[in-house]
N, C-alpha and C positions, 0 to 999 in steps of 0.2 A: 256832648263831649267837649271838654275844655279846649280852648284854642291852642294852648301850649301842647296838649296831647295830640291834637289833630296835626299840628305842625311837625311834631316829632315823628308821627306815622308817615307823613308825606316825605320827610327826609329819608326815613328808612326805606320806603318803597323806591325812592330815586336811587339810593345806593345799591339796592338789590335788583333793580329792574333788569339789567343786562342778563343776570343769571336766571331770572324768573320768566323772562319773555314778556315783561310788561312794557308796553309802548309808551313813549314820551310824546307830548304835543309836537306835531310836525313829523312824526314817524308814522307813516301810513303803510308800513310793510310788516308782514308776519315775521316772527322771530327767526325762522329758518333762512330768511333772506338778509338778515342784518349784516352779515359778513361778505355779501356778494360784491360789494363795491365800497370804496372809501367814502363816497358821498352818503350812502345809506347808513354806514356805520356811524358817521358823524351825526346824522339826523336822529338816529335812535340811541345816541350816546353809548354805543357798544364797542368803541374802539379797543378798549382794554381786553376784550374777550376775542378779538379778531386777530389772532397771531399771524394769519396769512397775509394781512394787509400791512403789518409792521415790518416785514422783511423787505429790504431793498431788492430791486430787480438785479439779477445776475448780469455781469458784463459779458458781452460776446467774446469768444476766442478771437484774437486778432492775428490774422495770418498775412504775411507779406511774401510774395513770390518774386524773386529776382531771376530773370530768365532772358533768353534770346530766341528770336522767332523761328530760326531754322535748326536749333539744337534738337536732335532726335529725343534725347532724354527729357528736355523741357516740354516738348510737344506731348510726349507720352504722359508726363505727370499732370500737365494742365488738362488734357482731354480725359484721361482715365481716372485720375484721383480727384483733382480740384473741382472740376465741373460737376462730377457726380456728387461730391460732398455738398456743393452749393445747391444742387437741385433737391437734395434730400433733407437738408437742414434749414430751419427758419432763420430769418435775418437776425433775430435776437441771440442766436447761438453762434453765428460765424460771420465775421467781417473780414473782407479780403481786399488787399491792395496789390496791384500788379505793376511791376517795374520792368518793362522790356529794355534791356541794355546788355546785361551779361558781361561777357569778356571783351567788349568793344573798347576802343581807344578814341579819344577826341583830341583835336588840335585846333587852336584858334589862329586862323590865317587871315590877316588883314581885317580883323574884327568880326570874322564869321567862323562859326563852328563847323568843322569837318570831322567825319567819323569813319573809322575803319573797324570792320566787324570780323569776328572769327570765321564766319562762313561766307565772307565776301560781300560785295555790294548789294546783292539781293537780300541778305539778312538785314543790312542797314535799312533798306527800303521797307522790309517787313516790320522791323521795330518801329519805324517812323509811322507807318500806316496804323499800326495798333495804338500807338501813342496819340495820334490825331483822332482816331475813332473815340478813344476815351475822353479826350478834351471836348469833342463836339457833343458827345452824348451826355456827359456829366454823370448820369445815373448808372450805377454799377449794373443793375438789373437790365438796363438797356444795352450796354456795350459788351458785357461778358458773353452772351450768346453769339454775338458777332465775332468776337475773338476766338471763341470755341470753334465756330464754323471755319474761320481762316486756318487755325492750327490743325484741325482734323481733316481738312480737305487736301486736294492734290497740289495746290499752290497757295502759299500765304500771300503772295504779292499780286496774283491775277484774279482772285475770286471775291474781291471786295464788293463789287456791284451785286453779284448773286447773293452773297451773305447778307447784304443790307436788305435786299428784296424779301428775303425769307424771314429775317429776325428783327430788322429795324427799318422798315420802309419809311418811317418818319424822319430819318436822318438824311441830311443833304450831302450826297456824294461829292458834289462840286466843292463844297466848303471843306470837306475832308481832303480832297485832292489839292486844294489851294494851301492848306496847312502843310501837307507833305512836301510840297514844292517850294514853300516860302520860308520866311524867317521864323514864323510861329513854330513850325515843326522842329527846326533846329534848336530853338530856345527850349522847347519841351524836352527834347532829347538831351540837351545839356543838363537840365534839371535831373533827368534820370541818371545821368553820369555822376552827378554830385551825390544823389541818394545812394548809388552803388558804392561810390568811393568812401562814403561815410560809415559803411557797415563795420561793426565791431563784434566779433573778429572779422577781418577782411575776408571776402568770399574767395574760396579756392576753386570753385567749380560752379556750374549751373546745371539744373535748377538749384537755387539756394533758398531754403525755406526758413523764415523767421516767425516764431510763434510767441505772441505776447512780448515782443521786443527782444527775444532771445534766440540764438542759434547754437545748438550743440549737435554733436555727431549722433547722439541718441535720438533727439527730436527729429533730425533729418531722416534717420533710418526708419523710425516709426511712421513718419509722414509718407515715405515712399512705399512702405509695406501696406499700410491701411490708414489713409488720412481720415476717413470717416470715423474709424475706431479711436484714433488719437483725439479728435475734436470731441467726441462723445465722452471720453475719459476726462478731458480738461474742463469742459463746460460745467459750471457750478450751479446752474439753474435746473429747473425741472427737465428731466431728460426728454427730448423730442421722440416722436414715434420711431424715427430711423435709428435711434439708439436703444430701442427696446424699453423705453420708459413707461411710466404709468399711463401715458396717453396712447401707447401703442395698442393696436387692436389685438384681442386675445386670439390665440391660435385655436382653430376648431378642435374639438375633442375627437377621439377615434370613432370609427363607425362600428358600434357594437352590434352583435347579433341579436 
């Protein structure tokens, strides 16, 4: 066979290989695995046929909750709606920010921040405790169960030690107490005050829910009615099991006679 003809055949095979399942040098995978990862698709020169790899990952739904620790409606929403949705949905579908401050007011007296809260000094203490737990833990998956424990229990301000023992024994209760009683806690609470004051539109009540940077009466009502359903509708990626997506287990068929 003439060299030119042979070269032409090799070029033709290279062009058609992804569709024919012909492997390239360095591609040690069968054709049905070529689209299983970006690395394999590159090695087998099959990127053009792997549409699933070309789609960018969907962004999570961003939810910010502005609340205060002793507000009954805030506690109900956090415990019944938000924590449940967080447990059921993967991190790639839902990202949560908690801002405990609510309807509090702050004053700077002699260079130090002082706070007055809607439900009294105990609520200010609860807000501070939760803020300091967040600062100490850093990781949301670590501190959210602790905050859930505080908000669902008999006392937001007296159950920290027990909640830490159950949900985050690795956290240092002494450091959290020092934060609450010191300048660090006041600075963190001042930051929460600034975040709350910057809301647009300004909050009229708590809990105040912001979804993907927006607050509307409709979003708030949907979040309070079924937060899980709202997140499932808004998430643009493959629907998680909790949303009844393709990854959800199939319901068993009926028991026929």
